[in-house]
Short mmCIF file of the C-alpha atoms (twelve columns), coordinates in Angstrom:
data_MODEL
# 
_entry.id   MODEL 
# 
loop_
_atom_site.group_PDB 
_atom_site.id 
_atom_site.type_symbol 
_atom_site.label_atom_id 
_atom_site.label_alt_id 
_atom_site.label_comp_id 
_atom_site.label_asym_id 
_atom_site.label_seq_id 
_atom_site.Cartn_x 
_atom_site.Cartn_y 
_atom_site.Cartn_z 
_atom_site.pdbx_PDB_model_num 
ATOM 1   C CA . MET A 1   0.032   -0.038  -0.084  1 
ATOM 2   C CA . GLN A 2   2.924   2.430   0.627   1 
ATOM 3   C CA . ALA A 3   4.466   1.868   -2.660  1 
ATOM 4   C CA . ASN A 4   1.050   2.251   -4.180  1 
ATOM 5   C CA . ILE A 5   0.408   5.878   -2.314  1 
ATOM 6   C CA . LEU A 6   3.823   7.053   -3.578  1 
ATOM 7   C CA . ILE A 7   2.990   6.000   -7.345  1 
ATOM 8   C CA . LEU A 8   -0.361  7.780   -7.097  1 
ATOM 9   C CA . THR A 9   0.770   11.025  -5.329  1 
ATOM 10  C CA . GLY A 10  3.346   11.162  -8.247  1 
ATOM 11  C CA . ALA A 11  1.001   10.184  -11.045 1 
ATOM 12  C CA . LEU A 12  -1.236  12.787  -9.979  1 
ATOM 13  C CA . LEU A 13  1.049   15.766  -9.836  1 
ATOM 14  C CA . ILE A 14  2.581   14.779  -13.130 1 
ATOM 15  C CA . GLU A 15  -0.760  14.353  -15.092 1 
ATOM 16  C CA . ALA A 16  -1.947  17.970  -13.142 1 
ATOM 17  C CA . LEU A 17  1.175   19.756  -14.138 1 
ATOM 18  C CA . ALA A 18  1.908   17.955  -17.681 1 
ATOM 19  C CA . GLY A 19  -1.160  16.289  -18.928 1 
ATOM 20  C CA . TYR A 20  -0.480  13.670  -21.805 1 
ATOM 21  C CA . PRO A 21  1.725   15.272  -23.976 1 
ATOM 22  C CA . PRO A 22  0.392   15.788  -27.385 1 
ATOM 23  C CA . PHE A 23  3.548   14.788  -29.081 1 
ATOM 24  C CA . LEU A 24  3.741   11.518  -27.081 1 
ATOM 25  C CA . PHE A 25  -0.342  10.545  -28.507 1 
ATOM 26  C CA . ARG A 26  0.950   11.153  -31.776 1 
ATOM 27  C CA . LEU A 27  4.198   8.791   -31.593 1 
ATOM 28  C CA . ILE A 28  2.101   6.126   -29.278 1 
ATOM 29  C CA . ARG A 29  -1.651  6.847   -29.035 1 
ATOM 30  C CA . HIS A 30  -2.854  6.551   -25.886 1 
ATOM 31  C CA . PRO A 31  -3.702  3.265   -23.072 1 
ATOM 32  C CA . VAL A 32  -7.420  4.187   -23.630 1 
ATOM 33  C CA . VAL A 33  -6.986  4.560   -27.573 1 
ATOM 34  C CA . TRP A 34  -5.284  1.203   -27.326 1 
ATOM 35  C CA . PHE A 35  -7.914  -0.572  -24.958 1 
ATOM 36  C CA . GLY A 36  -10.674 0.457   -27.708 1 
ATOM 37  C CA . ALA A 37  -8.986  -0.880  -30.395 1 
ATOM 38  C CA . LEU A 38  -8.818  -4.394  -28.366 1 
ATOM 39  C CA . ILE A 39  -12.415 -3.536  -27.769 1 
ATOM 40  C CA . GLY A 40  -13.515 -3.200  -30.783 1 
ATOM 41  C CA . SER A 41  -12.131 -6.459  -32.709 1 
ATOM 42  C CA . LEU A 42  -13.497 -8.260  -29.580 1 
ATOM 43  C CA . ASP A 43  -16.972 -6.521  -30.343 1 
ATOM 44  C CA . ARG A 44  -16.638 -7.486  -34.003 1 
ATOM 45  C CA . HIS A 45  -15.432 -11.014 -33.974 1 
ATOM 46  C CA . LEU A 46  -17.438 -12.509 -30.718 1 
ATOM 47  C CA . ASN A 47  -20.769 -10.526 -31.011 1 
ATOM 48  C CA . SER A 48  -22.751 -12.111 -33.530 1 
ATOM 49  C CA . GLU A 49  -26.252 -10.816 -33.868 1 
ATOM 50  C CA . ALA A 50  -27.029 -14.515 -35.053 1 
ATOM 51  C CA . GLN A 51  -26.208 -15.810 -31.776 1 
ATOM 52  C CA . SER A 52  -29.342 -16.181 -28.882 1 
ATOM 53  C CA . PHE A 53  -29.031 -13.153 -25.975 1 
ATOM 54  C CA . ALA A 54  -27.621 -15.888 -23.554 1 
ATOM 55  C CA . ARG A 55  -24.869 -16.858 -25.870 1 
ATOM 56  C CA . ARG A 56  -24.084 -13.103 -26.774 1 
ATOM 57  C CA . ARG A 57  -23.791 -12.557 -22.986 1 
ATOM 58  C CA . LEU A 58  -21.235 -15.113 -22.471 1 
ATOM 59  C CA . MET A 59  -19.142 -14.115 -25.189 1 
ATOM 60  C CA . GLY A 60  -19.276 -10.306 -23.281 1 
ATOM 61  C CA . VAL A 61  -17.772 -12.106 -20.043 1 
ATOM 62  C CA . VAL A 62  -14.979 -13.689 -22.379 1 
ATOM 63  C CA . ALA A 63  -14.505 -10.558 -24.148 1 
ATOM 64  C CA . LEU A 64  -14.260 -8.781  -20.537 1 
ATOM 65  C CA . LEU A 65  -11.553 -11.368 -19.580 1 
ATOM 66  C CA . VAL A 66  -9.559  -11.138 -22.364 1 
ATOM 67  C CA . LEU A 67  -9.299  -7.316  -22.363 1 
ATOM 68  C CA . LEU A 68  -8.445  -7.871  -18.527 1 
ATOM 69  C CA . LEU A 69  -6.200  -10.019 -19.382 1 
ATOM 70  C CA . VAL A 70  -4.046  -8.533  -22.096 1 
ATOM 71  C CA . ALA A 71  -4.170  -5.216  -20.176 1 
ATOM 72  C CA . VAL A 72  -3.331  -5.939  -16.413 1 
ATOM 73  C CA . LEU A 73  -0.717  -8.664  -16.894 1 
ATOM 74  C CA . PRO A 74  1.730   -6.509  -18.473 1 
ATOM 75  C CA . ALA A 75  0.885   -3.850  -15.922 1 
ATOM 76  C CA . ALA A 76  1.243   -6.155  -13.069 1 
ATOM 77  C CA . LEU A 77  4.786   -7.708  -14.543 1 
ATOM 78  C CA . LEU A 78  6.171   -4.290  -14.839 1 
ATOM 79  C CA . GLN A 79  5.456   -3.208  -11.061 1 
ATOM 80  C CA . TRP A 80  6.801   -6.177  -10.240 1 
ATOM 81  C CA . ALA A 81  9.960   -5.813  -11.884 1 
ATOM 82  C CA . LEU A 82  10.479  -2.060  -11.093 1 
ATOM 83  C CA . LEU A 83  9.326   -1.907  -7.607  1 
ATOM 84  C CA . PRO A 84  12.725  -3.350  -6.312  1 
ATOM 85  C CA . GLN A 85  14.449  -0.663  -8.383  1 
ATOM 86  C CA . GLY A 86  13.583  1.558   -5.367  1 
ATOM 87  C CA . TRP A 87  12.690  5.527   -6.062  1 
ATOM 88  C CA . ALA A 88  13.667  4.691   -9.858  1 
ATOM 89  C CA . GLY A 89  11.368  2.448   -9.899  1 
ATOM 90  C CA . LEU A 90  8.569   4.131   -7.952  1 
ATOM 91  C CA . ALA A 91  9.438   7.154   -10.474 1 
ATOM 92  C CA . VAL A 92  9.007   5.046   -13.766 1 
ATOM 93  C CA . LEU A 93  5.606   3.712   -12.469 1 
ATOM 94  C CA . ALA A 94  4.195   6.970   -11.696 1 
ATOM 95  C CA . VAL A 95  5.062   8.307   -14.921 1 
ATOM 96  C CA . LEU A 96  3.263   5.084   -16.224 1 
ATOM 97  C CA . ALA A 97  0.527   5.725   -14.348 1 
ATOM 98  C CA . ALA A 98  -0.043  9.573   -14.973 1 
ATOM 99  C CA . SER A 99  -1.440  8.666   -18.329 1 
ATOM 100 C CA . LEU A 100 -4.609  7.024   -16.868 1 
ATOM 101 C CA . PRO A 101 -6.184  10.103  -14.749 1 
ATOM 102 C CA . ALA A 102 -7.752  12.909  -16.228 1 
ATOM 103 C CA . GLN A 103 -7.440  16.263  -14.218 1 
ATOM 104 C CA . ARG A 104 -5.889  18.436  -16.552 1 
ATOM 105 C CA . SER A 105 -7.584  17.102  -19.990 1 
ATOM 106 C CA . LEU A 106 -11.184 17.477  -18.409 1 
ATOM 107 C CA . HIS A 107 -10.513 20.850  -16.978 1 
ATOM 108 C CA . ASP A 108 -9.275  21.674  -20.472 1 
ATOM 109 C CA . HIS A 109 -12.479 20.431  -22.269 1 
ATOM 110 C CA . VAL A 110 -14.782 21.812  -20.189 1 
ATOM 111 C CA . GLY A 111 -13.254 25.126  -19.705 1 
ATOM 112 C CA . ALA A 112 -13.637 25.631  -23.502 1 
ATOM 113 C CA . VAL A 113 -17.389 25.375  -23.075 1 
ATOM 114 C CA . ALA A 114 -17.093 28.368  -20.962 1 
ATOM 115 C CA . GLU A 115 -14.708 30.230  -23.400 1 
ATOM 116 C CA . GLY A 116 -17.204 29.106  -26.230 1 
ATOM 117 C CA . LEU A 117 -19.848 31.006  -24.910 1 
ATOM 118 C CA . GLU A 118 -18.113 34.046  -23.402 1 
ATOM 119 C CA . GLU A 119 -16.677 34.458  -26.893 1 
ATOM 120 C CA . HIS A 120 -18.479 32.886  -29.572 1 
ATOM 121 C CA . GLY A 121 -22.215 32.977  -27.839 1 
ATOM 122 C CA . LEU A 122 -24.689 29.891  -27.891 1 
ATOM 123 C CA . GLU A 123 -22.800 27.918  -31.320 1 
ATOM 124 C CA . GLY A 124 -19.686 27.954  -29.580 1 
ATOM 125 C CA . GLY A 125 -20.903 26.670  -26.665 1 
ATOM 126 C CA . ARG A 126 -22.667 24.134  -28.534 1 
ATOM 127 C CA . THR A 127 -19.798 23.158  -30.504 1 
ATOM 128 C CA . ALA A 128 -17.311 22.410  -27.549 1 
ATOM 129 C CA . VAL A 129 -19.991 20.935  -25.534 1 
ATOM 130 C CA . SER A 130 -20.458 18.397  -28.446 1 
ATOM 131 C CA . MET A 131 -16.702 17.035  -27.766 1 
ATOM 132 C CA . ILE A 132 -17.652 15.843  -24.217 1 
ATOM 133 C CA . VAL A 133 -21.524 14.847  -24.217 1 
ATOM 134 C CA . GLY A 134 -23.155 12.522  -26.429 1 
ATOM 135 C CA . ARG A 135 -26.478 14.618  -26.315 1 
ATOM 136 C CA . ASP A 136 -27.479 16.589  -29.546 1 
ATOM 137 C CA . PRO A 137 -25.949 20.181  -29.128 1 
ATOM 138 C CA . GLN A 138 -28.752 21.680  -31.285 1 
ATOM 139 C CA . SER A 139 -31.159 20.683  -28.840 1 
ATOM 140 C CA . LEU A 140 -29.350 23.021  -26.230 1 
ATOM 141 C CA . ASP A 141 -30.193 26.456  -25.216 1 
ATOM 142 C CA . GLU A 142 -27.217 28.129  -23.421 1 
ATOM 143 C CA . ALA A 143 -28.389 26.932  -19.946 1 
ATOM 144 C CA . GLY A 144 -28.838 23.474  -21.612 1 
ATOM 145 C CA . VAL A 145 -24.807 23.672  -22.804 1 
ATOM 146 C CA . VAL A 146 -23.771 24.885  -19.123 1 
ATOM 147 C CA . ARG A 147 -25.887 22.278  -17.110 1 
ATOM 148 C CA . ALA A 148 -24.554 19.367  -19.767 1 
ATOM 149 C CA . ALA A 149 -20.797 20.527  -19.399 1 
ATOM 150 C CA . THR A 150 -21.414 20.604  -15.773 1 
ATOM 151 C CA . GLU A 151 -22.881 17.308  -15.386 1 
ATOM 152 C CA . SER A 152 -19.885 15.907  -17.714 1 
ATOM 153 C CA . LEU A 153 -17.297 17.744  -15.417 1 
ATOM 154 C CA . ALA A 154 -18.573 16.119  -11.915 1 
ATOM 155 C CA . GLU A 155 -19.632 12.640  -13.333 1 
ATOM 156 C CA . ASN A 156 -15.953 12.229  -15.199 1 
ATOM 157 C CA . PHE A 157 -14.553 13.750  -11.980 1 
ATOM 158 C CA . SER A 158 -15.855 10.771  -10.346 1 
ATOM 159 C CA . ASP A 159 -14.726 8.488   -13.453 1 
ATOM 160 C CA . GLY A 160 -11.728 9.997   -14.635 1 
ATOM 161 C CA . VAL A 161 -9.886  11.479  -11.632 1 
ATOM 162 C CA . VAL A 162 -10.974 9.638   -8.313  1 
ATOM 163 C CA . ALA A 163 -11.906 6.331   -9.291  1 
ATOM 164 C CA . PRO A 164 -8.753  5.597   -11.232 1 
ATOM 165 C CA . ALA A 165 -6.899  7.312   -8.150  1 
ATOM 166 C CA . PHE A 166 -8.811  4.666   -6.205  1 
ATOM 167 C CA . TRP A 167 -7.785  1.846   -7.504  1 
ATOM 168 C CA . CYS A 168 -4.532  3.016   -8.193  1 
ATOM 169 C CA . ALA A 169 -4.184  3.001   -4.713  1 
ATOM 170 C CA . LEU A 170 -5.576  -0.307  -3.640  1 
ATOM 171 C CA . GLY A 171 -3.570  -1.831  -6.613  1 
ATOM 172 C CA . GLY A 172 -0.703  0.200   -7.784  1 
ATOM 173 C CA . LEU A 173 -0.637  0.640   -11.844 1 
ATOM 174 C CA . PRO A 174 -1.968  -2.934  -12.408 1 
ATOM 175 C CA . GLY A 175 -5.369  -1.579  -10.479 1 
ATOM 176 C CA . ALA A 176 -5.130  1.921   -11.870 1 
ATOM 177 C CA . VAL A 177 -5.241  -0.193  -15.523 1 
ATOM 178 C CA . PHE A 178 -7.674  -2.550  -14.143 1 
ATOM 179 C CA . TYR A 179 -10.058 -0.118  -13.744 1 
ATOM 180 C CA . LYS A 180 -9.267  2.164   -17.228 1 
ATOM 181 C CA . ALA A 181 -10.084 -0.659  -19.074 1 
ATOM 182 C CA . VAL A 182 -13.182 -1.692  -17.377 1 
ATOM 183 C CA . ASN A 183 -14.450 1.749   -18.004 1 
ATOM 184 C CA . THR A 184 -13.252 2.092   -21.440 1 
ATOM 185 C CA . ALA A 185 -15.345 -1.006  -22.116 1 
ATOM 186 C CA . ASP A 186 -17.925 0.221   -20.536 1 
ATOM 187 C CA . SER A 187 -18.050 3.778   -22.258 1 
ATOM 188 C CA . MET A 188 -18.121 1.505   -26.214 1 
ATOM 189 C CA . ILE A 189 -20.744 -1.519  -25.468 1 
ATOM 190 C CA . GLY A 190 -21.853 -0.966  -22.074 1 
ATOM 191 C CA . HIS A 191 -24.933 0.658   -23.534 1 
ATOM 192 C CA . ARG A 192 -28.117 -0.890  -23.687 1 
ATOM 193 C CA . SER A 193 -28.445 -0.724  -27.548 1 
ATOM 194 C CA . ALA A 194 -29.761 -3.481  -29.666 1 
ATOM 195 C CA . ARG A 195 -26.368 -4.755  -30.467 1 
ATOM 196 C CA . HIS A 196 -24.560 -4.600  -26.874 1 
ATOM 197 C CA . ALA A 197 -27.323 -5.076  -24.653 1 
ATOM 198 C CA . ALA A 198 -26.504 -8.445  -24.312 1 
ATOM 199 C CA . PHE A 199 -22.664 -8.321  -25.128 1 
ATOM 200 C CA . GLY A 200 -22.139 -5.507  -22.763 1 
ATOM 201 C CA . TRP A 201 -23.646 -7.039  -19.660 1 
ATOM 202 C CA . ALA A 202 -20.554 -7.876  -18.116 1 
ATOM 203 C CA . ALA A 203 -18.687 -4.609  -19.091 1 
ATOM 204 C CA . ALA A 204 -21.516 -2.447  -17.639 1 
ATOM 205 C CA . ARG A 205 -22.454 -3.925  -14.452 1 
ATOM 206 C CA . LEU A 206 -18.501 -4.198  -13.408 1 
ATOM 207 C CA . ASP A 207 -18.006 -0.958  -13.859 1 
ATOM 208 C CA . ASP A 208 -21.189 -0.097  -12.036 1 
ATOM 209 C CA . LEU A 209 -19.741 -1.994  -9.112  1 
ATOM 210 C CA . ILE A 210 -16.344 -0.632  -9.544  1 
ATOM 211 C CA . ASN A 211 -17.619 2.855   -9.501  1 
ATOM 212 C CA . LEU A 212 -19.388 2.774   -6.313  1 
ATOM 213 C CA . PRO A 213 -16.992 4.079   -3.602  1 
ATOM 214 C CA . ALA A 214 -15.421 6.458   -6.104  1 
ATOM 215 C CA . SER A 215 -18.488 7.825   -6.700  1 
ATOM 216 C CA . ARG A 216 -19.383 8.575   -3.023  1 
ATOM 217 C CA . LEU A 217 -15.597 9.885   -2.449  1 
ATOM 218 C CA . SER A 218 -16.002 12.363  -5.119  1 
ATOM 219 C CA . ALA A 219 -19.124 13.687  -3.897  1 
ATOM 220 C CA . PHE A 220 -17.483 14.251  -0.849  1 
ATOM 221 C CA . TRP A 221 -14.554 16.302  -2.238  1 
ATOM 222 C CA . ILE A 222 -16.932 18.285  -3.971  1 
ATOM 223 C CA . TRP A 223 -18.476 19.007  -0.542  1 
ATOM 224 C CA . LEU A 224 -15.536 19.984  0.854   1 
ATOM 225 C CA . ALA A 225 -14.484 22.026  -1.857  1 
ATOM 226 C CA . ALA A 226 -17.478 23.941  -1.575  1 
ATOM 227 C CA . ALA A 227 -17.238 24.411  2.102   1 
ATOM 228 C CA . LEU A 228 -13.907 26.121  1.507   1 
ATOM 229 C CA . LEU A 229 -14.543 28.300  -1.233  1 
ATOM 230 C CA . PRO A 230 -16.511 31.542  -0.788  1 
ATOM 231 C CA . GLY A 231 -19.692 31.981  -2.043  1 
ATOM 232 C CA . MET A 232 -20.728 28.460  -2.640  1 
ATOM 233 C CA . ASP A 233 -23.405 26.054  -0.927  1 
ATOM 234 C CA . ALA A 234 -21.941 23.049  1.278   1 
ATOM 235 C CA . GLY A 235 -25.334 22.761  3.103   1 
ATOM 236 C CA . GLY A 236 -26.857 22.830  -0.046  1 
ATOM 237 C CA . ALA A 237 -24.429 20.002  -1.637  1 
ATOM 238 C CA . TRP A 238 -24.869 17.799  1.446   1 
ATOM 239 C CA . ARG A 239 -28.629 17.682  1.241   1 
ATOM 240 C CA . ALA A 240 -28.903 17.354  -2.644  1 
ATOM 241 C CA . VAL A 241 -26.415 14.236  -1.909  1 
ATOM 242 C CA . TRP A 242 -28.529 12.462  0.255   1 
ATOM 243 C CA . ARG A 243 -31.794 13.601  -1.218  1 
ATOM 244 C CA . ASP A 244 -31.565 13.653  -5.115  1 
ATOM 245 C CA . ALA A 245 -28.292 10.839  -5.980  1 
ATOM 246 C CA . ARG A 246 -30.628 7.447   -5.785  1 
ATOM 247 C CA . HIS A 247 -33.085 9.200   -8.000  1 
ATOM 248 C CA . HIS A 248 -30.506 9.254   -10.723 1 
ATOM 249 C CA . ARG A 249 -31.073 6.652   -13.457 1 
ATOM 250 C CA . SER A 250 -27.144 5.619   -13.065 1 
ATOM 251 C CA . PRO A 251 -26.433 4.148   -9.552  1 
ATOM 252 C CA . ASN A 252 -22.758 6.089   -9.064  1 
ATOM 253 C CA . ALA A 253 -23.184 9.540   -11.458 1 
ATOM 254 C CA . GLY A 254 -25.938 11.260  -9.015  1 
ATOM 255 C CA . TRP A 255 -23.344 11.624  -6.301  1 
ATOM 256 C CA . PRO A 256 -21.167 13.882  -7.737  1 
ATOM 257 C CA . GLU A 257 -23.714 15.595  -9.789  1 
ATOM 258 C CA . ALA A 258 -26.157 15.953  -6.890  1 
ATOM 259 C CA . ALA A 259 -23.483 17.119  -4.891  1 
ATOM 260 C CA . MET A 260 -22.047 20.003  -7.469  1 
ATOM 261 C CA . ALA A 261 -25.961 20.613  -8.391  1 
ATOM 262 C CA . GLY A 262 -26.283 21.992  -4.394  1 
ATOM 263 C CA . ALA A 263 -23.033 23.137  -4.092  1 
ATOM 264 C CA . LEU A 264 -23.565 25.822  -6.976  1 
ATOM 265 C CA . GLY A 265 -27.555 26.377  -6.373  1 
ATOM 266 C CA . LEU A 266 -28.179 24.429  -9.539  1 
ATOM 267 C CA . ARG A 267 -30.720 21.568  -10.729 1 
ATOM 268 C CA . LEU A 268 -28.913 19.337  -12.952 1 
ATOM 269 C CA . ALA A 269 -29.525 15.592  -14.973 1 
ATOM 270 C CA . GLY A 270 -33.219 15.309  -15.356 1 
ATOM 271 C CA . PRO A 271 -35.148 14.569  -18.562 1 
ATOM 272 C CA . ARG A 272 -32.388 14.949  -21.820 1 
ATOM 273 C CA . VAL A 273 -32.017 13.922  -25.390 1 
ATOM 274 C CA . TYR A 274 -29.713 11.893  -26.920 1 
ATOM 275 C CA . GLY A 275 -29.711 10.469  -30.157 1 
ATOM 276 C CA . GLY A 276 -33.675 12.240  -30.961 1 
ATOM 277 C CA . ARG A 277 -34.680 10.057  -27.875 1 
ATOM 278 C CA . ARG A 278 -36.067 11.663  -24.604 1 
ATOM 279 C CA . VAL A 279 -34.547 10.280  -21.169 1 
ATOM 280 C CA . GLU A 280 -36.451 10.682  -18.554 1 
ATOM 281 C CA . ASP A 281 -34.293 10.968  -15.130 1 
ATOM 282 C CA . GLY A 282 -34.567 12.719  -11.502 1 
ATOM 283 C CA . TRP A 283 -33.237 16.309  -10.992 1 
ATOM 284 C CA . MET A 284 -30.122 16.591  -8.657  1 
ATOM 285 C CA . GLY A 285 -30.387 19.905  -6.709  1 
ATOM 286 C CA . ARG A 286 -33.526 21.740  -6.191  1 
ATOM 287 C CA . GLY A 287 -32.067 25.315  -7.587  1 
ATOM 288 C CA . ARG A 288 -31.693 27.396  -10.823 1 
ATOM 289 C CA . ALA A 289 -32.472 25.545  -14.098 1 
ATOM 290 C CA . GLU A 290 -31.065 28.891  -15.685 1 
ATOM 291 C CA . ALA A 291 -27.562 28.237  -15.648 1 
ATOM 292 C CA . THR A 292 -24.803 30.641  -17.257 1 
ATOM 293 C CA . ALA A 293 -21.007 30.415  -18.448 1 
ATOM 294 C CA . ALA A 294 -20.815 32.045  -14.605 1 
ATOM 295 C CA . ASP A 295 -22.130 29.084  -13.449 1 
ATOM 296 C CA . LEU A 296 -19.698 26.465  -15.305 1 
ATOM 297 C CA . ARG A 297 -16.556 28.660  -14.016 1 
ATOM 298 C CA . ARG A 298 -18.025 28.286  -10.876 1 
ATOM 299 C CA . ALA A 299 -17.972 24.399  -11.081 1 
ATOM 300 C CA . LEU A 300 -14.490 24.374  -12.359 1 
ATOM 301 C CA . ALA A 301 -12.960 26.446  -9.547  1 
ATOM 302 C CA . ILE A 302 -15.254 23.405  -7.540  1 
ATOM 303 C CA . TYR A 303 -13.327 20.859  -9.776  1 
ATOM 304 C CA . ARG A 304 -9.794  22.255  -8.877  1 
ATOM 305 C CA . LEU A 305 -9.808  22.797  -5.442  1 
ATOM 306 C CA . ALA A 306 -11.375 19.007  -5.344  1 
ATOM 307 C CA . CYS A 307 -8.552  18.051  -7.532  1 
ATOM 308 C CA . ARG A 308 -6.096  19.667  -4.994  1 
ATOM 309 C CA . LEU A 309 -7.952  18.333  -1.881  1 
ATOM 310 C CA . GLN A 310 -7.557  14.696  -3.034  1 
ATOM 311 C CA . LEU A 311 -3.517  15.340  -4.030  1 
ATOM 312 C CA . VAL A 312 -3.192  17.241  -0.911  1 
ATOM 313 C CA . THR A 313 -4.345  13.853  1.068   1 
ATOM 314 C CA . LEU A 314 -2.441  11.927  -0.784  1 
ATOM 315 C CA . ALA A 315 0.658   13.507  -0.426  1 
ATOM 316 C CA . TRP A 316 -0.165  13.734  3.616   1 
ATOM 317 C CA . ALA A 317 -0.731  10.193  3.651   1 
ATOM 318 C CA . ALA A 318 2.660   9.161   1.317   1 
ATOM 319 C CA . ALA A 319 4.791   11.642  3.998   1 
ATOM 320 C CA . PHE A 320 3.022   10.129  6.923   1 
ATOM 321 C CA . LEU A 321 3.903   6.301   5.774   1 
ATOM 322 C CA . LEU A 322 7.658   7.295   4.806   1 
ATOM 323 C CA . GLY A 323 7.940   7.978   8.477   1 
# 
């Protein structure tokens, strides 16, 4: 556990400062791209529409096991080989693990929505938000663009920052890779479409399970950040989590979204349109629905502080473990 905390602290610090360098992406792409390519291949070869529902579900389990074996085994071997090398080995593992959380890129993508709205109006906001959400941007007014970006920020704080950190703390580089592989599979095949309702069942259920602790922890970090920032409503965040989170269609997304909604005095989630289809969902928070770009800037301030609080806590834990 001590080594894992040290690896994680270094990884989060590296990613916060540098992100994932564009030249490295051009050179070798990104682990998520690698996972996605394997998932796509498994989907094409194992998910036959001629098979029964039960058979396709079984093939989805097989695909998930293959993905985890291919992804996690090399990470485990790397950690096994590098840990005995002392600080040099820990540094290499931290650099490798830094590719898995998404603190900086998430902030940049959501910040681009606020900037688009401020500099180019509604069309600028719609263009930017289309890069991070699946709903039809042309169906969104300015408030809808802001709510969509804020929901994405809150949910992906849990999925893209806190959850990889949680699993890295438990399992080091293999733990973080395990989480990221499952989460990528869920995003690609875990939805309830005709093609993936059976084949993606295992990925979706496992992703729900492994995100349970991080979703609760992310709500805590958002609440704590709101308590420390002037003008935020920490009490509202607390009340929204306990009142509304369980009414979200996702067992996990409601926790950070409700916390963010309460902290900002907004209403998030609720009925939304994806691909021309209306999806019913519970409202998170009981504040204003008419959100503005200024509210998105406030959400980003909460996000930045929540990330820093997580990093500072881990750094303190690392220093304590080192004695």
